[in-house]
N, C-alpha and C positions, 0 to 999 in steps of 0.2 A: 150406236154411240156409247151406250153403257158398257158394252163388251170391250171396246177399245180403251175406255177410261180404266176399267178394271185391269186390263192387260198392262197398261202404262203404270198404274199404281203398284201392281204386283212386281213389275220390273224394277221400280224404284226401291221397294221394300226388300227385294232380293239383293240388289246391289248394296244397300245399307247393311243388311244382315251379313253378307259376305265380308264386307269391310269390317264389321264388328267382330269377326273371328280374330282379326289382328289388332284392333283397337279396343281396349277394355271398357271404354265408356259408351260404346254402342252395343245395345243388347241384341245379340244374334238371334236368340230364341224368339223374342217378341217380333222382330222383323220377319223371321221365317214363318211364324204363325200367320202373320198378315199376308205374306206372299201366298201361302196355301189358301187362305180365305179368298183373295182376289182371283187367283188363277182357277180355283175350283168353280167359281161363278162365271168365268169368261172363256177358258180354253182347256178342254179336256187333255189335249196334247201337252201343253205346258205344265199342267198340274201333274200328269203322270210322270213326265220327265223330272219334275221337281221332287216328287216324293220318292223317286228311285235314286236320287243323287246321294252321294257319300255324306255331304254335310247335313242334309235333312235327316238321314239315318242316325248320324251321330248326335246332333243337337236337339232333335225333336223326338224321333221314335224311341231311341234308347233311353233318353233322359226322362221325357214326360209320359210317354205311353207305356213303355216297358218298365220304367222306374229303375233303370240300371245306372245308378250314380254312386260313385265311391265316396267315402268320407272326405277324402282329399278334394274331390270335385265339389262337394257341398261347401267345404270351407272356402274354396276359391270363389264359388258363386256368392256366398255371403259377404266375403271381403269386397268383391266388385260392387255389390249392392250397397255396402257401407260407404265405399268411396263415392258413389253416385249421390248418396244421401248426405254425405259430409260437405260436398261442394256448396249447395245452397245454405246449409247450416252454418258454414263458416263465412260465406260472403254476405249473408243478410243478417243484420243484427235485430232479430225479432224473436223474443222468448217463446211466444205461442207457436210460431212456425217450427222452432227447434224442438219443442215438446211434441208437436204433431209428427214431425219427421222421425223422432225417436220411437213414438208409439207405432207408427206405420212400419218402421224397420223391424221392431220386435215382433209385430204381427206377421211380417214376411218370414222371419226366422222360424217362428212357431208353426205357421201354416205350411210352409214349404217342407219343413222337416217332417211334419205329420203326414203330408201328402206323399212325399218321396220315400220315407223310411218307416212309415207307420205299418201296423200289421195289415197284411193283405187279407181280404175277405176270403173265407174258405169256400171253394166252389163245391156245390153239392154233387155227389156221385150220381150216375145214371140210375143205380139201384135205389138210392134214396128218393129220387124223383118219383119212381113208381110207387113207393110206399106212401108218399105224400098224397097221391091222387086216389088211393084206395079208401 
């Protein structure tokens, strides 16, 4: 039962993520991460097919794992996040919520910039590892 529920949820999140490629208010990356989560726990075949897909490679592997994102891509990402945060900020007249949204948005900008463009950790060389054990 759990397996079929996860396959169904993975299929729904996959569909939403794929639609999100064309609609800026649906977050492709988040839905694709959920798809991977559900299919990893339910179907090895679906999971392998998914992680080898062109869209997974572009939106998850290159961006989040390999951290290959251009400045233009980051600006586009932050503008989309801003649009999503502006919608409730404009529609709801609540100062505390607007301040909270602003703080969370700034935290996203700082955190994602640090994660995606920060200095990469230096990998130790094999010769250095031998010296550490001596």
